C-alpha positions in Angstrom: 5.5 14.1 -18.9 5.8 17.3 -16.8 7.8 20.2 -18.0 11.4 19.8 -17.3 12.5 21.4 -14.0 15.8 23.3 -13.7 17.5 22.4 -10.5 20.4 24.3 -9.1 22.4 23.3 -6.0 23.3 26.0 -3.6 24.5 25.8 0.0 24.2 27.6 3.3 26.3 30.7 3.4 28.0 29.9 6.7 30.4 26.9 6.7 33.6 25.9 8.3 34.7 22.4 7.3 35.8 19.9 9.9 36.8 16.3 9.6 35.1 13.7 11.6 34.8 9.9 11.5 31.5 8.1 11.0 32.0 5.0 13.2 28.9 3.3 12.1 30.1 3.1 8.5 33.8 3.2 9.0 33.7 6.2 6.8 35.5 9.5 6.7 33.2 12.5 6.4 34.0 16.0 5.4 31.1 18.0 6.8 30.2 21.7 7.0 29.4 23.0 10.5 26.2 24.6 9.0 24.4 21.6 7.7 22.2 23.3 5.2 21.7 22.8 1.5 19.1 24.4 -0.8 17.9 23.1 -4.1 16.3 25.8 -6.3 13.6 24.4 -8.6 12.1 26.8 -11.1 13.2 29.7 -8.8 11.7 28.2 -5.7 14.2 27.4 -2.9 13.8 23.9 -1.4 15.8 24.0 1.8 17.3 20.9 3.5 18.5 21.3 7.1 20.1 18.6 9.1 19.0 15.8 6.8 20.7 17.0 3.6 22.1 15.7 0.3 25.4 13.8 0.6 28.2 12.9 -1.8 29.9 9.5 -2.1 33.7 9.1 -2.7 33.2 9.5 -6.5 31.2 12.8 -6.0 27.9 11.2 -6.9 25.1 13.2 -5.3 22.5 11.4 -3.2 19.3 13.0 -1.9 17.2 12.0 1.2 14.1 10.4 -0.4 11.5 11.6 2.0 12.8 15.1 2.2 13.1 15.3 -1.6 9.5 14.0 -2.0 8.1 16.4 0.6 9.8 19.4 -1.1 8.9 18.4 -4.6 5.3 17.6 -3.8 5.7 13.9 -4.7 4.1 11.0 -2.9 5.9 8.3 -1.1 4.6 5.0 0.5 6.5 2.4 2.5 5.8 -1.3 2.9 7.8 -3.4 5.3 9.1 -6.7 3.7 10.9 -7.8 6.8 12.8 -6.2 9.6 15.7 -5.2 7.3 14.0 -4.6 3.9 11.4 -2.0 2.9 9.6 -1.6 -0.4 9.1 2.0 -1.4 6.7 3.6 -4.0 7.6 7.1 -5.2 5.5 9.1 -7.6 5.1 12.6 -9.1 1.6 11.8 -10.3 2.7 11.0 -13.8 5.4 8.4 -13.3 5.7 5.9 -10.4 8.9 4.2 -9.2 8.9 1.1 -7.0 12.0 -0.4 -5.5 13.3 -2.3 -2.5 16.0 -1.1 -0.2 18.1 -4.2 -0.9 18.3 -3.9 -4.7 19.8 -1.5 -7.3 16.9 -2.4 -9.6 13.7 -0.3 -9.7 10.3 -0.8 -11.5 9.4 2.4 -13.4 5.9 2.2 -14.8 6.2 -1.5 -15.2 9.7 -1.5 -16.7 12.9 -2.6 -14.8 15.5 0.1 -14.6 19.0 0.1 -13.0 19.3 2.9 -10.5 23.1 2.7 -10.6 23.5 1.6 -7.0 21.4 0.2 -4.1 19.5 2.7 -2.0 21.8 4.1 0.7 20.6 3.9 4.3 22.4 6.7 6.1 21.6 8.4 9.4 18.2 6.8 9.6 17.2 7.9 6.1 17.0 6.3 2.7 19.0 8.1 0.0 18.8 7.6 -3.8 21.2 8.9 -6.6 19.9 12.3 -7.7 20.9 11.5 -11.3 18.5 8.5 -11.4 15.7 10.8 -10.2 16.7 13.4 -12.8 16.6 10.9 -15.6 13.2 9.4 -14.6 11.4 12.7 -13.9 13.1 14.7 -16.6 14.8 17.1 -14.2 17.6 19.4 -15.3 20.4 19.9 -12.9 23.2 22.5 -13.0 26.3 21.4 -11.1 28.4 24.1 -9.5 31.7 22.7 -8.1 32.2 25.6 -5.7 29.6 24.1 -3.4 31.3 20.7 -3.1 33.0 21.6 0.2 29.7 22.5 1.8 28.2 19.0 1.3 29.2 16.0 3.5 31.4 13.6 1.5 31.2 10.0 2.7 33.1 6.9 1.7 30.2 4.6 1.1 32.4 1.6 0.3 35.0 2.0 3.0 36.2 -1.2 4.6 33.6 -2.5 7.1 34.3 -2.3 10.8 34.1 -5.4 12.9 30.6 -6.5 14.1 31.7 -6.1 17.7 32.5 -2.4 17.0 29.2 -1.6 15.2 26.7 0.4 17.3 23.5 -1.5 17.5 21.2 1.4 18.2 21.6 3.0 14.8 20.5 -0.2 13.0 17.6 -0.7 15.4 16.5 2.9 14.9 16.5 2.4 11.1 14.3 -0.7 11.4 11.9 1.0 13.8 11.5 4.1 11.5 11.0 1.9 8.5 8.3 0.0 10.3 6.7 3.3 11.5 6.7 4.7 8.0 5.0 1.6 6.6 1.8 2.4 8.5 1.4 6.0 7.2 -2.3 6.3 6.1 -3.7 3.8 8.6 -6.9 5.3 10.0 -7.2 6.7 13.5 -9.4 4.6 15.7 -9.8 5.5 19.4 -8.4 2.7 21.4 -7.0 1.1 18.3 -3.9 -1.1 18.6 -3.5 -2.8 15.2 -3.0 -1.9 11.5 -6.8 -1.9 11.1 -6.8 1.3 13.2 -4.5 3.0 15.7 -4.8 5.6 18.4 -1.6 7.6 19.1 -0.2 5.3 21.8 -1.5 2.2 20.2 0.5 3.1 17.1 3.7 3.8 19.0 3.3 0.7 21.1 2.7 -1.5 18.1 5.7 -0.2 16.1 8.1 -0.7 19.0 6.7 -4.1 20.0 7.5 -5.4 16.6 11.2 -4.9 17.5 11.1 -6.4 20.9 10.6 -3.1 22.9 7.7 -3.1 25.4 6.1 0.2 26.2 3.2 1.2 28.5 -0.2 1.3 26.8 -1.0 5.0 27.2 0.9 8.1 26.3 0.7 9.4 29.8 2.2 6.2 31.2 4.9 6.2 28.5 5.9 9.7 29.6 5.9 8.9 33.3 7.5 5.5 33.3 9.7 5.1 30.2 13.0 6.3 28.9 15.3 9.3 29.6 14.3 12.9 29.0 16.3 14.6 26.2 16.3 18.3 25.1 17.4 17.7 21.5 15.4 14.7 20.1 17.0 12.3 17.7 15.3 9.9 15.2 13.5 7.2 17.2 12.9 9.3 20.3 9.3 9.7 21.5 7.7 13.1 21.5 5.0 14.0 24.0 2.2 16.6 23.9 -0.4 17.9 26.4 -3.5 19.5 24.8 -5.7 21.4 27.2 -3.9 20.8 30.4 -0.8 19.5 32.1 -1.5 15.8 31.5 0.1 14.1 28.5 -2.5 13.5 25.8 -0.5 12.5 22.7 2.7 10.8 21.6 4.6 10.5 18.3 7.9 9.2 16.9 10.6 11.7 15.9 12.0 11.1 12.4 14.4 14.1 12.1 14.2 17.4 10.3 11.7 18.7 12.9 9.1 16.1 11.9 7.4 13.2 13.6 5.1 10.3 12.8 1.8 10.0 14.8 -1.7 8.7 14.7 -3.6 12.0 14.5 -7.1 12.3 15.8 -7.4 15.7 14.1 -8.6 16.6 10.6 -6.3 14.0 9.0 -7.7 11.2 11.3 -4.9 8.8 10.3 -1.2 8.1 10.7 0.7 11.0 9.2 3.9 13.0 9.3 3.6 16.2 11.3 5.8 19.1 11.9 7.0 20.2 15.3 6.7 23.8 14.0 2.9 23.5 13.4 0.8 25.7 15.6 -0.8 22.7 17.4 2.6 21.0 18.0 4.5 24.0 19.1 1.6 25.0 21.5 1.2 21.5 23.1 4.8 20.1 23.0 6.0 19.0 26.4 9.3 17.1 25.6 11.1 14.1 24.3 12.2 10.8 25.8 14.8 8.3 24.5 13.8 4.7 24.8 16.5 3.1 22.6 
């Protein structure tokens, strides 16, 4: 077991609370205008921006699983069970946790463990209770109540809104992103259009087609003939790049937090999560389009 880590929650210095309603969940949210939370691990600041930890109505803290894994150096793998359920494997190298998004039970090194609640799908991300991760990975957490008002507080179990009032796009985006994540690691193959190998547009086309959305075959045609241009991409939007000229040469799927999924023909040569802040991405980025 790794040496216990001391985790301290701190928050962005600038905040001004406002009250807003989350229509998708029928929940009331108390949110800070500056959506930023930092978790200090052994003196190293792990900053969450936009996709940040959240509290339920009982002040239980949940963390976004992919963001937590990226910042802790843990590995995470996704496998699609069906259009609504994903199986996730999460590991720090010493201990592996496997769970499905429809169950509060997890398998930890072959033993069944109760996580305390089902994984929480919120804002196109999967959240787990921090306390469960603390217990399993021997993390030590110091709670400071003064930061409560800087963390969004959401009524997870608020009365459900009617089906007619539920926005469909959010649920569809969740399913598309879950599918997209499940193919991370698939090798890059020029002209590839299947899970045995993808090129960039073949990957995007395949993911969206599994949810009934037809896109042009090439990234250039996707950019020219599909969707609406947006200046601030949201999860599920398509990102386009032009390397070496004005013509579009690459496409990826935005997942939030300045990151996108794509079939990379570079050194990785596989489906990976990339950052829009990387030197290649920032140099070649052309824009985003919304197709949902």
